N, C-alpha and C positions, 0 to 999 in steps of 0.2 A: 266821744274821744276828742281830746284837745290836740293842737298841732304839736305841742311839746312831747306828746306821747308817740307821735309818728316818727319824728326825727329830731336830732339835736346837732348843733354846730358849735365848736369851741376851738380856740387856738391852743396849741401845745408846742413846747420845744421838743427837739429830737429826743433829749434825755427823758422828758416827762412821758412822751408817747411810747418810746421803745422799752422803757424800764419799769412800767407799771407792774406791780407784783401779780404773778399768776397769769400774765398776759401772753398769749401766743397769737401770731398772725397766720392766717390760713388762706391759701390761694386756691380758689375753686378750680376744678378740672377744665372748665370752659375758658379760663383765662389763658391768653397766649403766653408762651414762654418768654423769658427775659430776652430783650432784643435791642436794648439801647446801644446806639453806635457812639463813636468817639465824639462827634459834635455835641450830642446831648449830654454826655458825661462832662465834657469840657465846660459847657454852659452852666451846669449845676455848680461845679467847683468854682468857676469864675464868678458866679453870683455870690457865692459865699466869701470869696476873696474881696469882692467889692464891699460887702457888708462889713467885713473885718476892717477894711481901710476907713470906712465911715466912722467906726468906733473910736478912731484916734481923736476925733473932735466932738462926737455926739454920743452921749451916754445911752441914748435911746435906740441907737442903731441896731437893727436886726435884719436878717435875710429871710424873706418869705419864699418857701419853695413850692407853694401850691396847696391843693386840697387832696385829702385822702377820704374816699367814700367807703364806708364799711358797715357791716351788720354785726352788732353784738349778739353772737349766736348763743343765747342762753340755753337753748334746747339741744345744741350740737347737731342740728338737723343737716347742716352743710358738711359735716366731717365724715369722710369715708376714705379708706377703712378707719375703723375706730377701735381702740383698745379700751374697753369699759373701765372707768375709774382711773385712767391714766392721762386723760386729756387735761390741759391747763384749765384753771378755773375760769379764765376770761378769754374766750376765743373771739377774735375779730376777723371776720371773713371779708377779705379785701375785694371790693367791687371795682374800684378805680384807684390807681396809684401804686400798683405793685411794682411797676418798672422803677419808679422813683425810690420806693422803699428798698428794693433789692440793691439799687445803687448805693444807698446810704449804708446798708448792712456791709456791703463789700468795702466801702470807704472806711467804715469804722474798724474793720479787721485789718485793713492795710495800715491805718494810723496806729493801731494797737501793735502790729508787728514792728513798724518803723521805730516807734518810741521805745518799746521793750528792748529791741536789739541794739539800738543806739545807746540806750541807758547802760546796758551791760558792758558796752565797749568804752565808757568813759574812764578816764584815768583813775586808778585806785588810790590816788594820793588823798591824804586826810585834809581836805579843804572844805570848809563849811559851805562854799558856793556849790561844790560838786554834790555834797550831801543834800543841800536844799533842792537842787534840780532833780536828783534821783527821787526824792520824796514826792515832788510834783509829778514826776513820771509815774510813780506808783499810784498816785491818786487818780490821774486821768486814765491810765491803762486799765485800772480796776473798773472805772466807770464805763469805759468803752466795752470791756468784756461783758458787762451786764446788759448792754444793748443787743448783742447778738446771741446770747444764750442765758438761760436761767438755771440756777442750781436748785434742784428739787429735793435736796438734803439727803436723800438716800437712793439707792438703786445699784444696778450692775455696772460697776466701774464707770466708764465714760457715759453710760446711758442715764446716769442721774442728772446729767446736764441736757436740757432741752434746747434745741435750736429755736430761736425766737420765731422763725418763719418756715413753714413747710408747705407742700403742695398736695392736693387731693390725689388719691390713688397711688401716687408714687411714694408717699411718705406716711409714717404713722408714729406719733409720739408714744413713748412708753419707757418706764424705768427698767423694764425687763429686756434683756438682750434678745430673747426669742421673739418678742412682739414688736420691738422697735425696728424700723427701717427707714433709711433716708436715701432715696434714689434719684430724686429730682435734682436739677442743677443747684438750686438754692439750698435745699435740705442737705444734700451731700456736702456742699461747700461749707456751710455753717457748722455742721457736725464735725467735719474733718479739721477745720481751722480751730474749733473749740478744743479739740484734743491737743493740737499743736500749741495753742495759746496757753494751756495749763501746764505745759512741759517746760523744761529749762530753755527751750527755744534755741538749741544749738543748730546752726545752719538755717538757711532760708526755708520758708514754708513751701512745700511742693504740693500743688493741686493735682493729685493723682486720680484724675477723673477718667472715664472711659473715652473712647474716640467719638462718642455721640456728639454731633455738632452743637447741640444745645449746651452741653457741658463746656465744650471748647469756647463757645461764645462768651460764657460767663468768665472763663479764665482769661480770655483776651481782654475783656473789659477790666478785669483786675489788674492786668499789666498796664493798661492805659492809666488807671487811677494811681497806680504805684509811681509811674513816671511823673504825673502831675504833683503828687505829694512831695516827691523829692525836689521838684522845682520850687515848691513853696518853701521847703527847708532852706533853699539857697537864694530865696527872693529873686527867682528868675524873672527877667524883664518881660517874658511872654505873658506872665500872669499879672493881674492888677493887685499885687500883694505889696504892702508897704515895705520900704527899706528898713533895715535894722535900726538905724539912727532914729527914725520916726517912732518906732516901737519903744525904744529906750526913753524917748522924751515924752511919751503919753502916759501920764498918771491915770487918766480916765480909763484907758484900755487895760492897764495893769489891774486897777481896782475891780474892773468888771469881770476879768477872766481868771484872776487868781485871788481875788478878794483882798488884795494888799498891794502896795507898791513894791518894786524890787528892793530887797535889802541892799544896804550900802556895800556889803562884802560881795554881793553878786555884781553890782555895777563896777567895783574895782577889778574883780576877776575878769569881767568882760573887756576891760580896757587893756588887759595884757595881750601880748602878741600870741598868735597861734591858737586861738580859741574858736576856730571855725566849727569844729564838731559840736562844741558846747552851744554856740549860737544857733546852729541848725536845729539842734534838739529843742532848744528853748522856743524857737518859732513853731515847731510842730506841737509842742505842749499847748502853746497859746491858741493855735489854730484848732486843735482838737477840742479844747474847752469852748471855743467859739461855736464850733459845729454842734456841740451838745447843748449849750445853754442859750445861744443867740440865733440859732437857725430855727425857724418856726414853720409849723404846718397847721392848716385848718382841718380838723377832723370832723367829718360829717357822718353821724351814725343814723341808720334807718332801722325801722322796725322789722322789715323783711326785704326780700330781694326785689319785689315789685316797686316798693318805695325807693329802694336804693338805686335801681336802674332809672326810675323817673328822675331822681335827683341828678344822677350822672348826666342824663341827656340834657337837662336844663342848664347844667353848669359847664358841660364840655363844649369847647369851641375849637380846639385844635387836635384833640385826640382821635383815636380810631375806635369807635364803640364796637363792642362785640355784636355779631349778627345774632338774630334770634335762633338760628340753627346751632351756633357755637354754644349757646347757653342750654340748648335742648339736648345735645349729644350726651353730656354726662348723665342726664336723667335716664337715658336709654341704657347706658353702660351700667349704672347703678341697679336698674331693674333686672337686667340679665345676670348681674354679678360679674365683678371684674375678672375673676378667674375663668368664667364661662363665656364671656362676651365674644371672643374671637371665634368660637365654635357655634354661636347662636345664629338663628335666622335673621336677627336684627343686624348682625354684623355686615351682611351683604347689602342690606338696605342703606345703612349708614355710609358704606363704601361708595355706592352709586351717587348718593347725594353730595358727598364730599368731592367726588370726581368731577361733578358738574360745577360746583361752586368754586373749587380750587382752580378752575380754568380761567378765572378772572384774576389778573395780576394786581390791579390797583384795588385798594381797600374800598373806595367809594363805589367802584363797579361791582365788587363782590357784595357790598351791602345792598345795592339796587337789585342785583340778581336774586339775592335771598328774599328780599321783600316781594318781588314779583312771584317767586316760587310759592311763598307761603300764602299770599293773597289768593292765588289760583287754587292752591291745595285746600284752603279753608272752605271755599265754595264747593269744591268737589267732595270734600270729606263730610261736611255737616251743613252745607247750604248757608254758611255764615258770610256776610259781607264784612270783610276785614279791612281796617284802615292800614295805611302805610307806616303808622307809628310803631317804633320798635317795641315799646312797652305792650301795646295791644297784641303784637305778633308773638312776643314771648309768652304772654298770658294764654293766648290761644293754644300754643303748642303744649304748654304745661298742663292746662286744664283739660284739653282734649285727650292727652295721653293718660292722665291720672283719673279718668272717670271711673266711678264705682260701678262695676259690672259683675256679672256672674263668673266669668272666666277672665280675670284681669290680664293675665300674661298673654293669652291668645289675642285678646283685644288690642293690647299694646303693640304686639308684633304686627298685626294687621294695619294698625294706624301708621306704624313706621314704614311698612311695605308700601302703603298707598302714597305716602310722602315721597318715597323713592321713585315710584312709578311716575309721579308728577314731574320729578326732576329729570328722569330719563326721557319723558315725553318732550319736555321743553328743550332738552339738549339735542335729542335726535330728530324729533318731528317738527319742533317749533324753535329752531335755533335763533339765538339773539341777533346775529348778524344777518341782515336781510339778503345779502348776496349768497349766503350758504344755501345748499340744496337740502330740503327736508328728506329724511331717510325713513321709509316705511318698510324696508326689506327685513328688518328684524322680526316683524310679525307677519309679513305677507309673503316672504320668500322672494318675491320680486316686486318692484315698484309698479303700482297701478297709476298710469299716466293721468287719468282724470282725477283720481284721489290726490295725487301730488299737486295738480293744478289747484284743487280746492283748498288744500292746506296752505299752499303758497299765497293764494289770493287772500285768505283770512289773515295771514301774517303781514302781507304788504298793506292790507287794509287796517292793520293794527287792531283787529277785532278780538282782543284778549279775553273778553267775557266768554268766548266759546271754548277756551282751554278747559274749563271745568267739566262741562258735559263730555267733551272729547276724551279727557283723561279717564273718566269713568269707564267708557267702552274700551279704551286702550289698556287700562289696568286689567280688565277681564281677559284680554288677549294674553297678557303676561302670566296670569295665574291659571289659565286653562290647561287641562291635561291634553294629551294627544287627540283623544276622541272629541273634545270640546273645542279645540283650537280653530278648526276651519270655520265653525259657526261664529265663534267669538270674533274672528278676523273679518268675516263678511259683515257682521253687525257693526263693527267699528267703521268699516269703509262706507257702509250705507248711512250710518249716522253722520259721518263727516260730510257726505254729499248732500244729505237732507238739510243739515244745519247751514251749509253754504247756500243752498237754494233759498231757504227761508230768509236768511240775512240779505241776500241780493234782492229778493222780491220786496221785503219790508223797506229797506233803505232806498231803493230806487223808485218807490211809489210815494215818497214824501220828501220834503226838503230838510227835515231834521231827523235825529235819531228816534224821536218820538217814543222814548221809553223802552227801546229794544233790550237794553241791559237788564231792566227790571223783569221783563218776560223770561229771560234766561234764568235769572235768579229765582223766580217763582217756580220754574220747572225743577230747579235743583232742590229747593226747600220743600215745596208742596206737591210737585208732580202736576198732573192734570186729571183730577178725579173723574170728570165727565166722560173721559175716554178710557178710564181704567189705568192711567199711568201713575205709578207711585213716585215719590220723590226720587230724583236722579242722584242725589248725594248718597254717599256710602252708608252713613250712620247718623242717626239723630238721637241725642240723649243716651248714647251707648247702645241703641238698638239698630241692628243692621237692617237696611231697607230691602224691599222686594227686588227680585231679579230684573235686570235691564231688559227692556223690550223695545227694539228699534221700530217695530211696526206701530206700537202705541205712541212712540215719540213722534213719528211722522204725522199721525192723526192729531196729536196735540199741537204740532206746529201749524198744521192746516187750519185747526180751529182758532188759533191765535190770529192767523192772517184774516180769517173770516170775521170773528167776533170783535177783535180789537183793531184790526187793520183795515176793515171794510173791503176785503178782497175775497169774494166768494168763488172767483174763477178767472179764466183768461180775460174775459171782456173787462172786468173791473180793473185788473192790473194793467192791461194794455192802454186803457183809457187814461189811467193815472200816469203811468211811466212815460208814455209818449209825450206828455205835456210837462214833464219835470225837466228842469235844467240839469241834466245828468252830469255834465262836466263840472258844474259848480258844486254839486252834491259831493261827488268823490270821483277822482280820475281813475282809481282802481276799479270801481264799480262800472264806470263808463267803458273801460277797456274789456272787462269781463262780458258785459252785455254785447259789445260789438263783435267779440269773438264768437259768442253764442249765436248771434244772429247770422254771422257769415259761415258758421259750421255747416258743411254739406249743402251750400247754397250755390246758385248760379245767377248771372244777370237775367233780369226780367226783360225778355225781348219785346213784350207788349207795352212796357212803360219805362223809358230811359231814366236811369238814375236809381232804379229799385232792383232788388234781388228777390228770388223766390227759392223755395226749397228744392234741392236737387235729389238725386239718388243717394241712398245711404252709402257713405264711404267715398263719395266723389271729392270731398274736400274736408278731411278731418282736422278741425282746428281746436276743439275742446280737449287739449292735452297739455301737459307740462312743457314739452319741448317748444310748442308754439308760443305758449305764455311767456317763456323766458327768452324767446328769439329776439335778437337785437333789432330786427327789422320791424317788430311790432311793439316797440317799447313806448311810443308816445301817441297820445290822442291828439289828432289834428282837427282844427276848425276849418271847414271848407270855406265858408264866408268868414273873414277875420272877425275876432271877437270885439275889435274896435271898429266903429263905423268908418266906412271908406266911401268916397264919392264914386269909386269904380264899381260899386256893387249896388243892387236894387235897394232903394230907400226903405221899403216896407219890411225888409228883413230886420231892421233895427228899431221898429216901432214898439215891439214887445221885447223888453230887455232880456227875457228868459229864452226867447226863441233861438237865439244864436248858440245857446249851450245845450239844446236838445239833441237827442240821438241822431235825428235826421241831418244835422249839420256837422256830424263828426265822422271821422274815419281814423285809420291807424297808419302811421308812417314811422320810418326810422328817424332818430333824433336829428341827424345831419340834414336829411332832406326836408324835414319839418321846418327846421330853422331857416333853410334857404328859400322857402316859398311861402312862409306863413302869412305874409301880408300882401302877396301878389294879387294882381287883377285876376278876375275869373278866367279870361281867355288863356292867361299864362298857366294858371293852375290846371285847367282842363287839359292843356297840351302836355303838361308834366304827367298827369294821370294816364294819358294815352301812352306816353313813353314807357311808364312803369308797367303798363298792362299789355304791351306789345307781345303778340303770341309767336312771332317768327322774327328771324334776323332780318329778312327783307323788309318787314313792316317797320322794324326799329330803324334800319338804315334810311328808309323813306322819311320817317318822322324826324330823324336827326338832320336830314337835308332841309326839311321844312323849317326846322329850328334855326338853322344857319341863315336861311333866306329871310326869316322874320326877326333875326337877331335875338333869339331866345337862347339863353345860356343853359345848357344841361350838363350837370357834373358827370364825371367819369363813373362815379359810384352808381348812377342811375342804371347804366348798362349792366352793372354787376347784380342788380336786383331782378333782372328778367327771370332768373330761375326760381324766384320765390313765388310759387303759384298761389300762395295764400292771399296775395294782393288782388288777384283777378276778380273775385266776386264783388268786393267793395269798390276798389278803385276803377275796375273796368266799367262797372255800371255807371259810376259818376262821370267817367270820360265820354259816355255815349250821349250825354245831355248836350244838345246843340244850341238851345236857346239860353236865356238867362237862368241863373241860379235863384229861385224864387221862394217866397214864403210858403206858397202852396206846396211846392216840391219838398221843402223841409218837413212840413207837417205830415204829408203823405209818407215820406220816407221814415219819419219817426215812428209812425204807426206800424209800418211794415216790419221794421227792424225789431220793434217790441214784440210783434206777433211771432216772428221767427225765434227770438230769444226765449220767449215763453215755451215754445214747442220743444226746445232743446234743454231747458233747465227744469221745467216742471216734472218730467219723469223721475228726477232725483228725489222728489218728495212723494211720489206715488208709492203705495204699498205693493 
């Protein structure tokens, strides 16, 4: 296949493009409705006026209005609904440029009305100049009429005239009254104006559209265009349109637009007083001819939608490309049948997807959200690693939906349901704004605090690869019946916690991601055969995969840790994690590990600076409330991360030591900032203040602070009630000697041991 067989590009005037015999323009359902505002309309017309002015001196002057990208739909595959045998012989499906085209159609109807009505009002006197202008009016109004409708030679009254442009689902071309309908803003308008334009045109055209805002928008735009055209007639100074005298003096302009110079009798007639109406009409005739013959478009035709969208994305620099979902939705509607769609199972799915995507006001935000949604869905649906390219995402939705299977309609509905479950999951459980609280109540009845902590950790960590496996379990919760729902919910919560534990263990035991995303992708596409886990994705090649098994998922994750991660158990992980610069790896992981280590712990009385496991429930920290608490939001270096002469030198000999768990604790942002680079004696005093257990102890410490001229902020006193500080900060405050390398190493190992003890149960079956 040669390039010329894939697409073609050629310039055409408005007249050549709009009036080709048998040509009809078709707007696919996924295209947005007409929405050009006043500024865009004014710019189009001002550009045309500028080109008109250049024609005074330059016979080559034209105005270029941009590119139209279309598919020459020879098979009529994009036309729906369709009246067989009634469709124009040449259908051009508009991929890009329908806003510009719609504006041109409305502009041509407005010029047609202005010229016809003004011509009818000219004085009836027998003057050859009047006759000449009336003939020019007839010529150009006839040409304008052919741009917005085509006479099909026979048919039921007004229906033998086809509007040049209609919209999918809302409109249908036909010569037969019973089959034809024009309900879209552009279809309704062109059909209505066509009837008016063929009449005697007594009175102004009334756009009797419904109260639908889409119709009102087009009518408002028509009023804007009408105002601008009347300004052109009067050579209003607001527009860059030439003065009357300049037009009279330009033989070049006259030859180009009416193919001859103005006759002498016209020039004499124009010199008479009181010819304002004549002059205004002459200007409109000339401008209309300019719009038809000297305004150019570049028409790019592609072989199919894929090529057309690729072309659009490569050429588009300022437009708002349609999202992959917007081009997918009409496919679902067509599959269900327009008349049945609102009562179909797919309708609810589409509603939920739109509800999520429409929450984004800006087009670029909506585009990004759609991309994230489809990338996650592709992995959950079929294990596909999808790029962020619009064309790839469109193809995935199309090809995935149209797979040849035994029961296509059921398969398509399940495909759409799964996409909606992904959208609901992201909207409710994985909200885009980090400060929003994940919501699990829809499936759990009440929020599980540990589960909320896990999902929020994964979100803050931006671990988006985990969305796909989580969506699979979440989707099961949404489709489960009453008997199955409890098990499906428990499976989801267990999967969430196991995935969190696996990701924490993996990432905290090495300095890089080390292919963690690929391990999740393999689980989605291949499962883990050695433990009997089938692929986690919903469907491969149209074949639905085996039932989800959270027990086998846990076994698979443990095997990956062992086989690929070198972690066979506690000793392997503690040895590695205690030596890693956790703060440098990821602060969210550092914070999670510190919370896990401090959970149900108490200071170790036998070794100052360390904590040990206490009784269950003595200090519950592994919960969402603690994770989100402002007083635990920042990870603090005990010894500053930058070398200081006030600290022991050997702490800084190993560049990673300073970032290990043993040199970290949790503090509120304000307090962290106030003491971050202080000397050890001052920090230790601060920790003692924070961990004072009684008011008397605090008062005594505050007196000591005054005596030693150590400033303690008022907010420190307010933190006394925050008992979660006691295990970590209290133990640090009991260190009487220097803060040493040996202490950091021992504390790193102890914290890692405690963290493992509290996290590993999430992975156990």
